[in-house]
MARTOR-147621 format. One record per residue (C-alpha): x, y, z; residue number from 1. Coordinates in nm, 4 decimals, decimal comma. Example, Ala and Ser with C-alpha at 12.3 -4.5 7.8 and 13.67 -1.06 7.14 Angstrom:
! MARTOR-147621
+----------+----------+----------+-----+
!     east !    north !       up ! num !
+----------+----------+----------+-----+
!   1,2300 !  -0,4500 !   0,7800 !   1 !
!   1,3670 !  -0,1060 !   0,7140 !   2 !
+----------+----------+----------+-----+
***
This chain:
! MARTOR-147621
+----------+----------+----------+-----+
!     east !    north !       up ! num !
+----------+----------+----------+-----+
!  -8,6296 !  15,5416 !  -2,1279 !   1 !
!  -8,6555 !  15,9088 !  -2,0207 !   2 !
!  -8,3781 !  16,0829 !  -1,8321 !   3 !
!  -8,4391 !  16,3992 !  -1,6386 !   4 !
!  -8,1615 !  16,6215 !  -1,5113 !   5 !
!  -8,2494 !  16,9321 !  -1,3039 !   6 !
!  -7,9476 !  17,1722 !  -1,2515 !   7 !
!  -7,9902 !  17,4181 !  -0,9805 !   8 !
!  -7,7613 !  17,7289 !  -0,9771 !   9 !
!  -7,6303 !  17,8295 !  -0,6327 !  10 !
!  -7,7293 !  18,1309 !  -0,4205 !  11 !
!  -7,5493 !  18,4623 !  -0,4505 !  12 !
!  -7,2144 !  18,5158 !  -0,2834 !  13 !
!  -6,9885 !  18,8154 !  -0,2625 !  14 !
!  -6,7803 !  18,6993 !  -0,5593 !  15 !
!  -7,0775 !  18,7056 !  -0,7877 !  16 !
!  -7,1904 !  19,0386 !  -0,6607 !  17 !
!  -6,8385 !  19,1838 !  -0,7236 !  18 !
!  -6,7979 !  19,0205 !  -1,0595 !  19 !
!  -6,5006 !  18,8308 !  -0,9075 !  20 !
!  -6,3839 !  18,4798 !  -1,0146 !  21 !
!  -6,5014 !  18,2498 !  -0,7380 !  22 !
!  -6,2638 !  18,2214 !  -0,4472 !  23 !
!  -6,4495 !  17,9917 !  -0,2197 !  24 !
!  -6,6557 !  18,2442 !  -0,0206 !  25 !
!  -6,9818 !  18,1485 !   0,1446 !  26 !
!  -7,3314 !  18,2304 !   0,0165 !  27 !
!  -7,5098 !  18,5427 !   0,1503 !  28 !
!  -7,7618 !  18,5240 !   0,4298 !  29 !
!  -8,0387 !  18,6310 !   0,1935 !  30 !
!  -7,9494 !  18,3434 !  -0,0401 !  31 !
!  -7,9597 !  18,0913 !   0,2467 !  32 !
!  -8,3123 !  18,2197 !   0,3400 !  33 !
!  -8,4380 !  18,2053 !  -0,0127 !  34 !
!  -8,3000 !  17,8526 !  -0,0669 !  35 !
!  -8,4641 !  17,7343 !   0,2649 !  36 !
!  -8,7944 !  17,8855 !   0,1485 !  37 !
!  -8,7770 !  17,6850 !  -0,1774 !  38 !
!  -8,6691 !  17,3588 !  -0,0139 !  39 !
!  -9,0131 !  17,1911 !  -0,0163 !  40 !
!  -9,0648 !  17,2686 !  -0,3822 !  41 !
!  -8,8083 !  17,0190 !  -0,5044 !  42 !
!  -8,9356 !  16,6751 !  -0,5991 !  43 !
!  -8,7484 !  16,3666 !  -0,4805 !  44 !
!  -8,4731 !  16,2535 !  -0,6919 !  45 !
!  -8,1719 !  16,0074 !  -0,7033 !  46 !
!  -7,9055 !  16,0791 !  -0,7330 !  47 !
!  -7,8683 !  16,4231 !  -0,5761 !  48 !
!  -7,5312 !  16,5783 !  -0,6613 !  49 !
!  -7,3379 !  16,8936 !  -0,5978 !  50 !
!  -7,0483 !  17,0772 !  -0,7465 !  51 !
!  -6,7704 !  17,0643 !  -0,5043 !  52 !
!  -6,7543 !  17,4470 !  -0,4501 !  53 !
!  -6,8345 !  17,6183 !  -0,1143 !  54 !
!  -7,1391 !  17,8041 !  -0,2563 !  55 !
!  -7,2901 !  17,5033 !  -0,4241 !  56 !
!  -7,2539 !  17,2726 !  -0,1108 !  57 !
!  -7,4040 !  17,5472 !   0,1152 !  58 !
!  -7,6964 !  17,6013 !  -0,1344 !  59 !
!  -7,7600 !  17,2358 !  -0,1433 !  60 !
!  -7,7669 !  17,2202 !   0,2405 !  61 !
!  -7,9956 !  17,5198 !   0,2605 !  62 !
!  -8,2323 !  17,3492 !   0,0110 !  63 !
!  -8,2245 !  17,0493 !   0,2409 !  64 !
!  -8,0656 !  16,8205 !  -0,0155 !  65 !
!  -7,8312 !  16,5397 !   0,1118 !  66 !
!  -7,6095 !  16,5693 !  -0,2050 !  67 !
!  -7,2988 !  16,3839 !  -0,3003 !  68 !
!  -7,0097 !  16,5853 !  -0,4463 !  69 !
!  -6,9496 !  16,5101 !  -0,8159 !  70 !
!  -6,6013 !  16,6315 !  -0,9336 !  71 !
!  -6,7211 !  16,6102 !  -1,3038 !  72 !
!  -6,9705 !  16,8963 !  -1,2180 !  73 !
!  -6,6954 !  17,1311 !  -1,0812 !  74 !
!  -6,6949 !  17,4759 !  -1,2050 !  75 !
!  -6,4539 !  17,6235 !  -1,4485 !  76 !
!  -6,0960 !  17,6137 !  -1,3172 !  77 !
!  -5,9837 !  17,9841 !  -1,3363 !  78 !
!  -5,6184 !  17,9229 !  -1,2583 !  79 !
!  -5,4348 !  18,2233 !  -1,1581 !  80 !
!  -5,7436 !  18,4500 !  -1,2102 !  81 !
!  -5,9266 !  18,2850 !  -0,9246 !  82 !
!  -6,0356 !  18,5597 !  -0,6665 !  83 !
!  -5,9681 !  18,8463 !  -0,8966 !  84 !
!  -6,2347 !  19,0709 !  -1,0452 !  85 !
!  -6,3133 !  19,0941 !  -1,4106 !  86 !
!  -6,2022 !  19,4633 !  -1,4161 !  87 !
!  -5,8750 !  19,3603 !  -1,2479 !  88 !
!  -5,7972 !  19,0985 !  -1,5105 !  89 !
!  -5,9167 !  19,3321 !  -1,7858 !  90 !
!  -5,6764 !  19,6046 !  -1,6714 !  91 !
!  -5,3785 !  19,3823 !  -1,6208 !  92 !
!  -5,4295 !  19,1347 !  -1,9113 !  93 !
!  -5,6702 !  19,2857 !  -2,1574 !  94 !
!  -5,5459 !  19,0747 !  -2,4481 !  95 !
!  -5,5578 !  18,7568 !  -2,2435 !  96 !
!  -5,9201 !  18,8225 !  -2,1266 !  97 !
!  -6,0366 !  18,9169 !  -2,4756 !  98 !
!  -5,8878 !  18,5936 !  -2,6156 !  99 !
!  -6,0535 !  18,3920 !  -2,3335 ! 100 !
!  -6,3922 !  18,5373 !  -2,3974 ! 101 !
!  -6,3655 !  18,4928 !  -2,7793 ! 102 !
!  -6,1942 !  18,1566 !  -2,8164 ! 103 !
!  -6,3478 !  17,8552 !  -2,6341 ! 104 !
!  -6,0148 !  17,6799 !  -2,6567 ! 105 !
!  -5,8078 !  17,9512 !  -2,4819 ! 106 !
!  -5,6923 !  17,9211 !  -2,1143 ! 107 !
!  -5,4582 !  18,2216 !  -2,0714 ! 108 !
!  -5,5193 !  18,1973 !  -1,6880 ! 109 !
!  -5,3579 !  17,8451 !  -1,6781 ! 110 !
!  -5,6731 !  17,6806 !  -1,5679 ! 111 !
!  -5,9443 !  17,5113 !  -1,7883 ! 112 !
!  -6,0772 !  17,6409 !  -2,1127 ! 113 !
!  -6,4425 !  17,6523 !  -2,1926 ! 114 !
!  -6,3951 !  17,3752 !  -2,4530 ! 115 !
!  -6,2404 !  17,1427 !  -2,1922 ! 116 !
!  -6,5286 !  17,2272 !  -1,9397 ! 117 !
!  -6,7892 !  17,1474 !  -2,2138 ! 118 !
!  -6,6171 !  16,8140 !  -2,2932 ! 119 !
!  -6,5975 !  16,7222 !  -1,9176 ! 120 !
!  -6,9613 !  16,8098 !  -1,8451 ! 121 !
!  -7,0735 !  16,6521 !  -2,1733 ! 122 !
!  -6,9114 !  16,3183 !  -2,0592 ! 123 !
!  -7,1015 !  16,3468 !  -1,7370 ! 124 !
!  -7,4280 !  16,4134 !  -1,9116 ! 125 !
!  -7,3723 !  16,1022 !  -2,1514 ! 126 !
!  -7,3335 !  15,8948 !  -1,8351 ! 127 !
!  -7,6477 !  16,0396 !  -1,6845 ! 128 !
!  -7,8471 !  15,9722 !  -1,9956 ! 129 !
!  -7,7795 !  15,5993 !  -1,9636 ! 130 !
!  -8,0129 !  15,5765 !  -1,6579 ! 131 !
!  -8,3792 !  15,6467 !  -1,6324 ! 132 !
!  -8,5025 !  15,8667 !  -1,3457 ! 133 !
!  -8,4423 !  16,2044 !  -1,2144 ! 134 !
!  -8,1093 !  16,3626 !  -1,1170 ! 135 !
!  -8,0927 !  16,6893 !  -0,9200 ! 136 !
!  -7,7556 !  16,8702 !  -0,8928 ! 137 !
!  -7,6585 !  17,2147 !  -0,7468 ! 138 !
!  -7,3974 !  17,3380 !  -0,9909 ! 139 !
!  -7,2061 !  17,6455 !  -1,0875 ! 140 !
!  -7,3692 !  17,8659 !  -1,3615 ! 141 !
!  -7,0913 !  17,7621 !  -1,6140 ! 142 !
!  -7,1859 !  17,3994 !  -1,5711 ! 143 !
!  -7,5537 !  17,4867 !  -1,6774 ! 144 !
!  -7,4014 !  17,6770 !  -1,9716 ! 145 !
!  -7,1860 !  17,3911 !  -2,0769 ! 146 !
!  -7,4872 !  17,1421 !  -2,0576 ! 147 !
!  -7,7133 !  17,3822 !  -2,2611 ! 148 !
!  -7,4469 !  17,4152 !  -2,5246 ! 149 !
!  -7,4064 !  17,0427 !  -2,5451 ! 150 !
!  -7,7711 !  16,9426 !  -2,5562 ! 151 !
!  -7,8662 !  17,2081 !  -2,8106 ! 152 !
!  -7,5568 !  17,1200 !  -3,0320 ! 153 !
!  -7,4718 !  17,4892 !  -3,0104 ! 154 !
!  -7,1274 !  17,6137 !  -3,0892 ! 155 !
!  -6,9123 !  17,6551 !  -2,7824 ! 156 !
!  -6,8857 !  18,0220 !  -2,8606 ! 157 !
!  -7,2504 !  18,0431 !  -2,7474 ! 158 !
!  -7,1394 !  17,9596 !  -2,3951 ! 159 !
!  -7,1175 !  18,3290 !  -2,2902 ! 160 !
!  -7,4650 !  18,4179 !  -2,4365 ! 161 !
!  -7,6450 !  18,2015 !  -2,1729 ! 162 !
!  -7,7436 !  18,3866 !  -1,8526 ! 163 !
!  -7,7862 !  18,1708 !  -1,5395 ! 164 !
!  -7,9291 !  18,3694 !  -1,2525 ! 165 !
!  -7,8679 !  18,2553 !  -0,8931 ! 166 !
!  -8,1184 !  17,9998 !  -0,7433 ! 167 !
!  -8,2719 !  17,8972 !  -1,0763 ! 168 !
!  -8,3516 !  17,5497 !  -1,1877 ! 169 !
!  -8,2839 !  17,4386 !  -1,5516 ! 170 !
!  -8,4352 !  17,1131 !  -1,6545 ! 171 !
!  -8,3007 !  16,8681 !  -1,9298 ! 172 !
!  -8,5256 !  16,5851 !  -2,0313 ! 173 !
!  -8,3739 !  16,3307 !  -2,2785 ! 174 !
!  -8,4699 !  16,0239 !  -2,4567 ! 175 !
!  -8,2983 !  15,8472 !  -2,7432 ! 176 !
!  -8,0273 !  16,1055 !  -2,7758 ! 177 !
!  -8,2681 !  16,3912 !  -2,8024 ! 178 !
!  -8,3004 !  16,6489 !  -2,5266 ! 179 !
!  -8,5558 !  16,9145 !  -2,4263 ! 180 !
!  -8,4624 !  17,2199 !  -2,2313 ! 181 !
!  -8,6422 !  17,4397 !  -1,9770 ! 182 !
!  -8,3953 !  17,7097 !  -1,8578 ! 183 !
!  -8,4032 !  17,9312 !  -1,5612 ! 184 !
!  -8,7124 !  17,8647 !  -1,3485 ! 185 !
!  -8,6756 !  18,0722 !  -1,0345 ! 186 !
!  -8,6951 !  17,8755 !  -0,7217 ! 187 !
!  -8,9553 !  17,9977 !  -0,4838 ! 188 !
!  -9,2297 !  18,0346 !  -0,7385 ! 189 !
!  -9,3937 !  17,7027 !  -0,7683 ! 190 !
!  -9,3035 !  17,3290 !  -0,7817 ! 191 !
!  -8,9614 !  17,2477 !  -0,9364 ! 192 !
+----------+----------+----------+-----+
***
């Protein structure tokens, strides 16, 4: 039995452009237009899921996907850093930021650690692997990173080394506990 999971990163929003931890702002008009232009590239899938964030829900809608929110695919809970820029956090809490970036178990912001995110998303992936077929989900970039770390058996410290550009599709194909990975295919350039 083969399982296919396609994870689509959401369109750009002001928080990403400003290197700010997501605060629930909407995607930009250019992102909506780009997603709409790529909508007919996506093959049918069941289930179609979405991270419960505003930008993921708006991206899924622009892609024409009738997606169900999946809490296990939520982005990283940034606690009290939510809405702050990376520069602001670095200026106010340089040691905490350095610890958070270096230690996957750290959560100085009071939210969720990278380790906990990887475990949560890994649990979801194990469930998805039990069913044949194709799943499509619009998720935050950190969810794509967590799945990538998990399927490659990479150390959680590799999490920050994975770039996930906006509106890209990453595909994970698994059978018998072994996964193949195709990362970062730009939407709008062929069939996804």
